[in-house]
PAMINU-873251 format. One line per field, with one value per residue: x, y, z of N, C-alpha, C in turn; residue number from 1. Coordinates in nm, 2 decimals, m for minus. Atoms other than C-alpha are relative to their C-alpha. Example, Ala and Ser with C-alpha at 12.3 -4.5 7.8 and 13.67 -1.06 7.14 Angstrom:
neast = 0.09;m0.09;
nnorth = m0.12;m0.11;
nup = 0.00;0.00;
caeast = 1.23;1.37;
canorth = m0.45;m0.11;
caup = 0.78;0.71;
ceast = 0.09;m0.08;
cnorth = 0.12;0.11;
cup = 0.00;0.08;
seq = 1;2;
END
This chain:
neast = 0.08;m0.07;0.02;m0.12;m0.09;0.06;m0.03;m0.14;m0.02;0.06;m0.08;m0.12;0.04;0.02;m0.13;m0.08;0.07;m0.01;m0.13;m0.11;m0.04;m0.07;m0.13;m0.09;m0.04;m0.08;m0.14;m0.05;m0.06;0.04;m0.10;m0.12;0.04;0.12;0.06;0.08;0.12;0.10;0.06;0.08;0.12;0.09;0.04;0.10;0.13;0.04;0.02;0.13;0.11;0.01;0.05;0.14;0.07;0.00;0.10;0.14;0.01;0.01;0.12;0.10;m0.02;0.06;0.15;0.05;m0.03;0.04;0.09;0.06;m0.02;0.09;m0.05;m0.10;0.05;m0.11;0.01;0.10;m0.06;m0.10;0.07;0.07;m0.10;m0.04;0.10;m0.01;m0.12;0.02;0.10;m0.05;m0.12;0.04;0.06;m0.11;m0.09;0.06;m0.01;m0.14;m0.04;0.06;m0.08;m0.13;0.01;0.03;m0.11;m0.13;0.00;m0.02;m0.14;m0.10;0.02;m0.07;m0.14;m0.04;0.01;m0.11;m0.13;0.01;m0.01;m0.14;m0.07;0.03;m0.06;m0.15;m0.02;0.01;m0.10;m0.13;m0.10;m0.09;0.01;m0.13;0.00;m0.09;0.02;0.10;0.13;0.02;0.02;0.06;m0.03;0.10;m0.02;0.07;m0.09;0.01;m0.08;0.08;m0.02;0.12;0.00;0.13;0.01;0.07;m0.06;m0.14;m0.02;m0.10;m0.03;0.01;m0.09;0.01;m0.13;m0.04;m0.07;m0.12;m0.09;m0.02;m0.09;m0.11;0.03;0.01;0.12;0.11;0.00;0.05;0.15;0.06;0.00;0.11;0.12;0.01;0.05;0.14;0.05;m0.03;0.07;0.14;0.04;0.12;0.11;0.01;0.07;0.14;0.07;0.02;0.10;0.13;0.04;0.05;0.12;0.11;0.01;m0.05;0.01;m0.08;m0.13;m0.09;m0.01;m0.08;m0.14;m0.06;m0.03;m0.12;m0.12;m0.04;m0.07;m0.14;m0.09;m0.04;m0.11;m0.12;m0.04;m0.07;m0.12;m0.10;m0.04;m0.08;m0.13;m0.07;m0.04;m0.09;m0.07;0.08;m0.04;0.07;0.14;0.02;m0.03;0.11;0.12;m0.03;0.02;0.14;0.06;m0.04;0.08;0.14;0.07;0.09;0.12;m0.04;m0.14;m0.06;0.00;m0.11;m0.13;m0.01;m0.04;m0.14;m0.07;0.02;m0.09;m0.13;0.00;m0.03;0.12;0.04;0.03;0.10;0.12;m0.03;0.00;0.13;0.11;0.12;
nnorth = m0.12;m0.13;m0.07;0.01;m0.10;m0.13;m0.02;m0.03;m0.14;m0.08;0.00;m0.08;m0.14;m0.04;0.00;m0.11;m0.12;m0.01;0.03;m0.06;m0.13;0.02;0.07;m0.09;m0.11;0.05;m0.02;m0.11;0.05;m0.08;m0.11;0.06;0.05;m0.08;0.05;0.12;m0.03;m0.06;0.10;0.09;m0.08;m0.02;0.13;0.05;m0.07;0.06;0.14;0.01;m0.04;0.11;0.12;m0.02;0.02;0.15;0.07;m0.02;0.06;0.15;0.03;m0.01;0.12;0.12;0.00;0.02;0.13;0.10;0.11;0.05;0.14;0.02;0.08;m0.07;m0.13;m0.10;m0.08;m0.10;m0.10;m0.07;m0.09;m0.11;m0.09;m0.07;m0.10;m0.11;m0.07;m0.06;m0.11;m0.11;m0.05;m0.08;m0.13;m0.08;m0.04;m0.11;m0.12;m0.05;m0.06;m0.14;m0.08;m0.02;m0.09;m0.14;m0.06;0.00;m0.10;m0.13;0.00;m0.01;m0.13;m0.10;0.02;m0.06;m0.15;m0.05;0.02;m0.10;m0.13;m0.01;m0.02;m0.13;m0.10;0.00;m0.06;m0.14;m0.05;0.06;m0.10;0.07;0.15;0.07;0.14;0.05;0.14;0.06;m0.06;m0.14;m0.07;m0.13;m0.08;m0.10;m0.10;0.03;0.00;0.12;0.11;0.12;0.06;0.08;0.07;m0.01;0.10;m0.04;0.03;m0.06;m0.01;m0.10;m0.02;m0.14;m0.04;m0.14;m0.08;0.02;0.13;m0.01;m0.08;0.07;0.12;0.00;0.06;0.14;0.03;m0.03;0.11;0.11;m0.02;0.02;0.15;0.05;m0.04;0.07;0.13;m0.01;m0.01;0.12;0.12;m0.03;0.00;m0.08;0.09;0.09;m0.09;m0.03;0.12;0.02;m0.10;0.04;0.11;m0.06;m0.07;0.10;0.06;m0.10;0.05;0.12;m0.03;0.05;m0.09;m0.11;0.05;0.01;m0.14;m0.04;0.08;m0.03;m0.14;0.02;0.10;m0.06;m0.09;0.08;0.05;m0.11;m0.03;0.10;m0.03;m0.12;0.04;0.08;m0.08;m0.11;0.03;m0.01;m0.12;m0.12;m0.01;m0.01;m0.14;m0.07;0.02;m0.07;m0.15;m0.03;0.01;m0.12;m0.12;0.02;0.01;0.12;0.01;0.06;m0.01;0.12;0.11;m0.03;0.04;0.15;0.04;m0.03;0.10;0.13;0.01;0.03;0.12;0.13;0.08;0.07;m0.09;m0.09;0.01;m0.06;m0.14;m0.05;0.01;m0.01;
nup = 0.00;0.01;m0.12;m0.08;0.04;m0.03;m0.14;m0.02;0.05;m0.09;m0.12;0.03;0.00;m0.14;m0.07;0.04;m0.05;m0.15;m0.06;0.07;m0.06;m0.13;0.02;0.07;m0.08;m0.11;0.01;0.08;0.12;0.11;0.02;0.07;0.13;0.03;0.13;m0.03;m0.08;0.08;0.08;m0.08;m0.04;0.12;0.04;m0.09;0.04;0.13;m0.01;m0.08;0.08;0.10;m0.06;m0.03;0.13;0.04;m0.09;0.05;0.13;m0.02;m0.06;0.11;0.08;m0.07;0.00;0.14;0.05;m0.10;0.04;m0.12;m0.04;m0.10;m0.11;m0.07;m0.07;0.01;0.12;m0.03;m0.09;0.08;0.09;m0.08;m0.04;0.12;0.04;m0.09;0.04;0.13;m0.01;m0.08;0.07;0.11;m0.05;m0.05;0.11;0.07;m0.09;m0.02;0.12;0.00;m0.10;0.06;0.12;m0.04;m0.08;0.06;0.10;m0.07;m0.06;0.11;0.06;m0.09;0.02;0.13;m0.01;m0.08;0.08;0.10;m0.06;m0.04;0.12;0.05;m0.09;0.03;0.13;m0.01;m0.09;0.04;0.05;0.09;0.01;0.01;m0.01;m0.10;m0.02;0.09;m0.03;0.03;m0.13;0.02;m0.12;m0.01;m0.10;m0.12;m0.12;m0.08;0.07;0.03;0.13;0.03;0.12;0.06;0.10;0.11;0.12;m0.01;m0.14;m0.04;m0.14;m0.03;m0.11;m0.04;m0.02;m0.14;m0.02;0.07;m0.09;m0.13;0.02;0.09;0.13;m0.01;m0.08;0.09;0.09;m0.07;m0.01;0.13;0.02;m0.09;0.06;0.13;m0.04;m0.01;0.14;0.09;m0.06;m0.01;m0.14;m0.01;0.03;m0.12;m0.11;0.04;m0.02;m0.15;m0.04;0.05;m0.09;m0.12;0.03;0.01;m0.13;m0.09;m0.14;m0.02;m0.05;0.10;0.11;m0.05;m0.01;0.14;0.05;m0.07;0.04;0.14;0.00;m0.06;0.08;0.12;m0.03;m0.03;0.13;0.07;m0.07;0.04;0.13;0.00;m0.06;0.09;0.12;m0.03;m0.12;m0.12;m0.07;0.06;m0.03;m0.15;m0.03;0.05;m0.09;m0.12;0.03;0.01;m0.13;m0.07;0.06;m0.03;0.13;0.00;m0.09;m0.12;0.01;m0.06;0.10;0.09;m0.06;0.00;0.13;0.02;m0.08;0.06;0.11;m0.05;m0.08;0.07;0.02;m0.12;m0.11;0.03;m0.08;m0.13;0.01;0.04;m0.10;0.07;
caeast = 0.00;0.10;0.00;0.33;0.56;0.31;0.34;0.71;0.71;0.47;0.68;0.99;0.81;0.70;1.05;1.21;0.95;0.98;1.33;1.55;1.55;1.66;1.93;2.07;2.11;2.30;2.66;2.88;2.98;2.78;3.04;3.32;3.12;2.88;2.83;2.73;2.50;2.33;2.28;2.14;1.90;1.75;1.77;1.56;1.29;1.29;1.32;1.03;0.81;0.88;0.82;0.48;0.38;0.49;0.28;m0.03;0.04;0.10;m0.21;m0.42;m0.26;m0.35;m0.71;m0.74;m0.57;m0.71;m0.86;m1.10;m1.00;m1.28;m1.06;m0.83;m0.94;m0.59;m0.66;m0.98;m0.79;m0.52;m0.77;m0.95;m0.62;m0.51;m0.84;m0.80;m0.44;m0.53;m0.84;m0.67;m0.35;m0.53;m0.73;m0.41;m0.22;m0.48;m0.50;m0.12;m0.08;m0.31;m0.11;0.22;0.12;m0.02;0.26;0.56;0.46;0.45;0.78;0.96;0.81;0.94;1.28;1.30;1.18;1.44;1.72;1.60;1.58;1.93;2.07;1.89;2.02;2.38;2.35;2.25;2.51;2.80;3.12;3.33;3.32;3.61;3.68;3.82;3.88;3.65;3.36;3.22;3.24;3.03;3.16;2.89;2.89;2.79;2.96;2.83;3.08;2.90;2.93;2.63;2.59;2.31;2.21;2.05;2.13;2.44;2.54;2.74;2.91;2.82;3.09;3.04;3.30;3.29;3.40;3.67;3.82;3.79;3.98;4.31;4.32;4.38;4.10;3.87;3.96;3.88;3.53;3.47;3.56;3.32;3.04;3.12;3.07;2.72;2.66;2.82;2.66;2.32;2.30;2.02;1.80;1.88;1.78;1.47;1.36;1.41;1.20;0.93;0.92;0.89;0.62;0.42;0.48;0.50;0.42;0.65;0.98;1.16;1.09;1.23;1.54;1.59;1.58;1.83;2.06;2.06;2.15;2.45;2.57;2.58;2.80;3.04;3.05;3.14;3.39;3.57;3.57;3.70;3.98;4.07;4.09;4.28;4.38;4.23;4.43;4.28;3.92;3.95;4.10;3.81;3.55;3.72;3.73;3.36;3.28;3.48;3.30;2.97;2.88;2.71;2.37;2.56;2.92;2.99;2.90;3.15;3.43;3.34;3.36;3.70;3.82;3.68;3.90;4.21;4.10;4.23;3.98;3.98;3.94;3.67;3.39;3.57;3.58;3.22;2.93;2.60;
canorth = 0.00;0.36;0.46;0.34;0.56;0.85;0.81;0.80;1.13;1.28;1.18;1.33;1.66;1.68;1.60;1.87;2.13;2.05;1.91;2.07;2.42;2.29;2.06;2.32;2.58;2.35;2.43;2.66;2.44;2.67;2.94;2.71;2.58;2.86;2.73;2.39;2.53;2.75;2.46;2.24;2.52;2.58;2.21;2.13;2.38;2.25;1.89;1.92;2.09;1.83;1.55;1.70;1.73;1.37;1.25;1.41;1.29;0.93;0.94;1.05;0.77;0.52;0.63;0.62;0.28;0.10;m0.24;m0.37;m0.70;m0.84;m1.07;m0.79;m0.53;m0.37;m0.26;m0.09;0.09;0.19;0.34;0.53;0.67;0.75;0.93;1.14;1.23;1.31;1.52;1.72;1.75;1.88;2.14;2.25;2.27;2.50;2.72;2.73;2.80;3.11;3.23;3.18;3.35;3.65;3.70;3.59;3.81;4.11;4.02;3.97;4.29;4.49;4.33;4.43;4.78;4.83;4.70;4.93;5.23;5.16;5.14;5.46;5.65;5.53;5.64;5.99;6.02;5.85;6.05;5.77;5.40;5.16;4.80;4.63;4.26;4.18;4.39;4.71;4.95;5.27;5.53;5.76;6.08;5.98;6.05;5.73;5.44;5.16;4.92;4.74;4.49;4.57;4.27;4.29;4.26;4.48;4.40;4.66;4.72;5.05;5.22;5.54;5.82;5.78;5.42;5.50;5.76;5.53;5.23;5.16;5.06;4.70;4.70;4.85;4.58;4.32;4.47;4.48;4.11;4.05;4.23;4.07;3.73;3.83;3.90;3.59;3.35;3.51;3.57;3.83;3.55;3.32;3.61;3.68;3.32;3.31;3.63;3.49;3.17;3.39;3.60;3.29;3.15;3.45;3.26;2.97;2.99;2.78;3.04;3.32;3.11;3.05;3.43;3.50;3.22;3.31;3.68;3.57;3.28;3.48;3.74;3.47;3.31;3.65;3.71;3.39;3.49;3.84;3.69;3.44;3.71;3.98;3.85;3.79;4.08;4.33;4.23;4.19;4.54;4.67;4.51;4.65;5.00;4.98;4.87;5.16;5.40;5.26;5.17;4.84;4.76;4.55;4.65;4.35;4.11;4.30;4.25;3.88;3.84;4.00;3.77;3.47;3.55;3.52;3.21;2.87;2.62;2.43;2.75;2.93;2.80;2.94;3.29;3.32;3.40;3.32;
caup = 0.00;m0.07;0.28;0.44;0.23;0.28;0.66;0.64;0.44;0.68;0.98;0.81;0.75;1.11;1.23;1.02;1.14;1.51;1.56;1.29;1.44;1.78;1.64;1.41;1.68;1.92;1.99;1.79;1.50;1.27;1.33;1.21;0.91;0.81;0.45;0.57;0.83;0.58;0.35;0.62;0.74;0.39;0.31;0.61;0.49;0.13;0.23;0.49;0.24;m0.03;0.21;0.31;m0.06;m0.12;0.18;0.04;m0.31;m0.20;0.01;m0.29;m0.49;m0.22;m0.22;m0.60;m0.65;m0.34;m0.41;m0.15;0.03;0.23;0.44;0.56;0.82;0.78;0.43;0.54;0.82;0.57;0.32;0.60;0.72;0.36;0.30;0.61;0.52;0.16;0.25;0.52;0.32;0.01;0.21;0.39;0.06;m0.10;0.21;0.25;m0.12;m0.08;0.22;0.05;m0.27;m0.09;0.17;m0.03;m0.32;m0.08;0.08;m0.26;m0.40;m0.09;m0.14;m0.50;m0.43;m0.16;m0.39;m0.67;m0.44;m0.32;m0.67;m0.77;m0.47;m0.54;m0.90;m0.79;m0.51;m0.69;m0.74;m0.90;m1.01;m0.98;m1.04;m0.73;m0.71;m1.00;m0.85;m0.98;m0.68;m0.68;m0.43;m0.30;m0.09;0.26;0.60;0.75;0.69;0.52;0.23;0.06;m0.21;m0.46;m0.67;m1.01;m1.38;m1.32;m0.96;m0.78;m0.45;m0.30;m0.07;0.12;0.13;0.51;0.48;0.23;0.47;0.77;0.62;0.47;0.11;0.20;0.45;0.19;m0.06;0.20;0.26;m0.11;m0.14;0.15;m0.03;m0.37;m0.20;m0.12;m0.49;m0.65;m0.40;m0.42;m0.05;m0.10;m0.24;0.06;0.30;0.10;0.11;0.49;0.52;0.30;0.52;0.83;0.67;0.60;0.95;1.17;1.49;1.43;1.62;1.36;1.09;1.31;1.38;1.01;0.94;1.22;1.13;0.76;0.84;1.06;0.84;0.52;0.69;0.82;0.47;0.32;0.60;0.50;0.14;0.21;0.44;0.17;m0.11;0.08;0.42;0.76;0.91;0.67;0.71;1.09;1.10;0.89;1.12;1.43;1.27;1.19;1.54;1.69;1.46;1.57;1.21;1.29;1.44;1.69;1.74;1.97;1.68;1.46;1.71;1.75;1.38;1.38;1.66;1.47;1.17;1.38;1.57;1.48;1.35;1.68;1.88;1.70;1.92;2.23;2.09;1.98;2.21;2.05;
ceast = 0.09;0.00;0.13;0.10;m0.06;0.02;0.14;0.04;m0.06;0.08;0.13;m0.03;m0.02;0.13;0.08;m0.06;0.03;0.15;0.12;0.05;0.08;0.13;0.10;0.05;0.08;0.15;0.04;0.07;m0.04;0.10;0.13;m0.04;m0.13;m0.07;m0.08;m0.12;m0.11;m0.07;m0.09;m0.13;m0.10;m0.03;m0.11;m0.14;m0.05;m0.03;m0.13;m0.12;m0.03;m0.06;m0.15;m0.08;0.00;m0.10;m0.14;m0.02;m0.01;m0.13;m0.12;0.01;m0.06;m0.15;m0.05;0.03;m0.03;m0.09;m0.05;0.03;m0.08;0.06;0.11;m0.06;0.11;m0.02;m0.11;0.05;0.09;m0.07;m0.06;0.11;0.05;m0.10;0.01;0.12;m0.01;m0.09;0.06;0.12;m0.04;m0.06;0.11;0.08;m0.07;0.00;0.14;0.04;m0.05;0.08;0.13;0.00;m0.02;0.12;0.13;0.01;0.02;0.14;0.10;m0.01;0.07;0.15;0.05;m0.01;0.11;0.13;0.00;0.03;0.15;0.09;m0.02;0.07;0.15;0.03;0.00;0.12;0.14;0.09;0.11;m0.03;0.14;m0.02;0.10;m0.03;m0.11;m0.14;0.00;m0.04;m0.04;0.02;m0.11;0.03;m0.09;0.10;0.00;0.08;m0.08;0.04;m0.12;0.02;m0.14;0.00;m0.08;0.07;0.15;0.04;0.12;0.02;0.00;0.09;m0.02;0.13;0.04;0.08;0.14;0.10;0.03;0.10;0.12;m0.04;m0.02;m0.12;m0.13;m0.02;m0.06;m0.15;m0.07;m0.01;m0.11;m0.14;m0.02;m0.04;m0.15;m0.07;0.01;m0.06;m0.15;m0.05;m0.13;m0.12;m0.02;m0.07;m0.14;m0.09;m0.03;m0.11;m0.14;m0.05;m0.05;m0.13;m0.12;m0.03;0.04;0.00;0.09;0.15;0.11;0.02;0.08;0.14;0.07;0.04;0.13;0.12;0.05;0.07;0.14;0.09;0.05;0.11;0.13;0.05;0.08;0.13;0.11;0.05;0.09;0.14;0.08;0.06;0.11;0.08;m0.09;0.03;m0.08;m0.15;m0.03;0.02;m0.12;m0.12;0.02;m0.02;m0.15;m0.06;0.04;m0.07;m0.15;m0.08;m0.10;m0.12;0.04;0.15;0.07;0.01;0.12;0.13;0.01;0.03;0.14;0.08;m0.01;0.10;0.14;0.01;0.04;m0.12;m0.05;m0.04;m0.11;m0.12;0.03;0.00;m0.13;m0.10;m0.13;m0.10;
cnorth = 0.13;0.07;0.00;0.10;0.14;0.03;0.03;0.15;0.10;0.01;0.08;0.15;0.05;0.01;0.12;0.13;0.02;m0.02;0.07;0.13;m0.02;m0.07;0.09;0.12;m0.05;0.02;0.12;m0.05;0.08;0.11;m0.05;m0.04;0.07;m0.05;m0.12;0.02;0.06;m0.10;m0.09;0.07;0.00;m0.14;m0.06;0.05;m0.06;m0.15;m0.03;0.03;m0.10;m0.12;0.01;m0.01;m0.14;m0.08;0.02;m0.07;m0.15;m0.04;0.00;m0.12;m0.13;m0.01;m0.04;m0.14;m0.11;m0.10;m0.07;m0.15;m0.03;m0.08;0.08;0.13;0.11;0.09;0.10;0.11;0.09;0.10;0.11;0.10;0.08;0.11;0.12;0.09;0.08;0.12;0.12;0.06;0.09;0.14;0.09;0.06;0.12;0.12;0.05;0.06;0.15;0.09;0.03;0.10;0.14;0.06;0.00;0.10;0.14;0.02;0.02;0.14;0.11;m0.01;0.06;0.15;0.06;m0.01;0.11;0.14;0.02;0.03;0.14;0.11;0.00;0.06;0.15;0.06;m0.04;0.11;m0.07;m0.15;m0.05;m0.15;m0.05;m0.15;m0.07;0.06;0.14;0.08;0.15;0.08;0.11;0.10;m0.03;0.00;m0.13;m0.11;m0.13;m0.05;m0.10;m0.06;0.01;m0.10;0.05;m0.04;0.05;0.02;0.09;0.01;0.15;0.03;0.14;0.07;m0.01;m0.13;0.01;0.08;m0.07;m0.11;0.02;m0.06;m0.15;m0.05;0.02;m0.11;m0.12;0.01;m0.01;m0.14;m0.06;0.02;m0.07;m0.15;m0.01;m0.01;m0.13;m0.12;0.02;m0.01;0.08;m0.09;m0.09;0.08;0.02;m0.12;m0.03;0.10;m0.04;m0.12;0.06;0.08;m0.09;m0.07;0.09;m0.04;m0.12;0.04;m0.04;0.10;0.12;m0.04;m0.01;0.14;0.05;m0.07;0.03;0.14;m0.01;m0.08;0.06;0.10;m0.08;m0.06;0.11;0.04;m0.10;0.03;0.12;m0.03;m0.08;0.09;0.10;m0.03;0.02;0.13;0.12;0.01;0.01;0.15;0.09;m0.01;0.07;0.15;0.04;m0.01;0.12;0.12;m0.01;m0.01;m0.11;0.01;m0.07;m0.01;m0.12;m0.12;0.03;m0.04;m0.15;m0.06;0.02;m0.10;m0.14;m0.02;m0.04;m0.13;m0.12;m0.08;m0.07;0.10;0.10;0.00;0.07;0.15;0.07;m0.02;0.02;0.10;
cup = 0.00;0.13;0.09;m0.04;0.03;0.15;0.03;m0.04;0.10;0.13;m0.02;0.00;0.13;0.07;m0.04;0.05;0.15;0.05;m0.07;0.06;0.13;m0.03;m0.07;0.07;0.12;m0.02;m0.08;m0.13;m0.12;m0.03;m0.07;m0.14;m0.05;m0.13;0.02;0.08;m0.08;m0.09;0.07;0.04;m0.12;m0.05;0.08;m0.04;m0.13;0.02;0.08;m0.09;m0.11;0.05;0.03;m0.13;m0.04;0.08;m0.05;m0.13;0.01;0.06;m0.10;m0.09;0.06;m0.01;m0.14;m0.05;0.10;m0.06;0.13;0.02;0.12;0.12;0.08;0.06;m0.01;m0.12;0.01;0.09;m0.08;m0.09;0.07;0.04;m0.12;m0.04;0.09;m0.04;m0.13;0.01;0.08;m0.07;m0.12;0.04;0.05;m0.11;m0.07;0.09;0.01;m0.13;m0.01;0.08;m0.06;m0.11;0.04;0.08;m0.06;m0.11;0.06;0.04;m0.12;m0.07;0.09;m0.02;m0.13;0.00;0.08;m0.07;m0.11;0.05;0.04;m0.12;m0.06;0.08;m0.02;m0.13;0.02;0.08;m0.04;m0.04;m0.08;0.00;m0.02;0.00;0.11;0.02;m0.08;0.02;m0.05;0.13;m0.04;0.13;0.00;0.12;0.12;0.12;0.08;m0.07;m0.02;m0.14;m0.02;m0.14;m0.06;m0.12;m0.12;m0.13;m0.01;0.15;0.03;0.15;0.03;0.13;0.03;0.01;0.14;0.02;m0.07;0.08;0.13;m0.02;m0.08;m0.13;0.00;0.07;m0.09;m0.10;0.06;0.02;m0.13;m0.04;0.08;m0.07;m0.14;0.02;0.01;m0.14;m0.07;0.06;0.03;0.14;0.02;m0.02;0.12;0.11;m0.03;0.02;0.15;0.05;m0.05;0.09;0.13;m0.02;m0.01;0.13;0.11;0.14;0.03;0.03;m0.10;m0.12;0.04;0.01;m0.13;m0.05;0.08;m0.04;m0.14;0.00;0.06;m0.09;m0.13;0.02;0.03;m0.13;m0.07;0.07;m0.05;m0.14;m0.01;0.06;m0.10;m0.12;0.04;0.12;0.12;0.08;m0.05;0.03;0.15;0.04;m0.04;0.10;0.14;m0.02;m0.01;0.14;0.09;m0.05;0.03;m0.13;m0.01;0.09;0.13;m0.01;0.06;m0.10;m0.10;0.06;0.01;m0.13;m0.03;0.08;m0.07;m0.12;0.04;0.08;m0.08;m0.02;0.12;0.11;m0.03;0.09;0.14;m0.01;m0.04;0.10;m0.08;0.07;
seq = 1;2;3;4;5;6;7;8;9;10;11;12;13;14;15;16;17;18;19;20;21;22;23;24;25;26;27;28;29;30;31;32;33;34;35;36;37;38;39;40;41;42;43;44;45;46;47;48;49;50;51;52;53;54;55;56;57;58;59;60;61;62;63;64;65;66;67;68;69;70;71;72;73;74;75;76;77;78;79;80;81;82;83;84;85;86;87;88;89;90;91;92;93;94;95;96;97;98;99;100;101;102;103;104;105;106;107;108;109;110;111;112;113;114;115;116;117;118;119;120;121;122;123;124;125;126;127;128;129;130;131;132;133;134;135;136;137;138;139;140;141;142;143;144;145;146;147;148;149;150;151;152;153;154;155;156;157;158;159;160;161;162;163;164;165;166;167;168;169;170;171;172;173;174;175;176;177;178;179;180;181;182;183;184;185;186;187;188;189;190;191;192;193;194;195;196;197;198;199;200;201;202;203;204;205;206;207;208;209;210;211;212;213;214;215;216;217;218;219;220;221;222;223;224;225;226;227;228;229;230;231;232;233;234;235;236;237;238;239;240;241;242;243;244;245;246;247;248;249;250;251;252;253;254;255;256;257;258;259;260;261;262;263;264;265;266;267;268;269;270;271;272;273;274;
END
């Protein structure tokens, strides 16, 4: 009977929804392996969703292909169970599809609008463009030290005049390499998917954890890329300078990221406080 595989898929979907957020936030291994952690987080979401769809599909197949066996009470129980799973699953899927379409469309539109506004503002305030480490860098007039990656058909790294004045040339190149990593690895898409997931499940703790984990992990992945391209000393110095200037939303996180770059692989966990 198709109902056994359906129950296995349903059990896996429930497991990923309830247990994955707890398992993936234990310890500090994520700080040592941010790319793996990000893949596991999003893999759990995609895998759980696909397993749930498979459970519903298999239940529907079980109902449609069931052949009555008068000598088996188990087959009757199985078809009843398959009917319940299929009915509830189809109703839930249509309802969930409506919610996802409505809320995800709004979240994606907001993200595109913010990115377009950022690019337009940079175009107006720009005083020079330069190629640094394979990335198109647009320097804009702004006293606040910041660097941003703007995705799109023509991706660009936006650097403020305040940041250029704050950092050495080597530190600036490390920051550009960090931002370029966000562009080439489509980190904006990963963050947007996490935000869409949270918008669709606003009361689910796992969705909030996914958003927070994605925001941190993409920064750590980009830190590793920047350190590899230019050097850990340069990027760590840039992070400390930004923290001292109060440029980040959480200066302590910037300092911890700088310490992480200097820590040995075996000692990273001891220098990071979640």
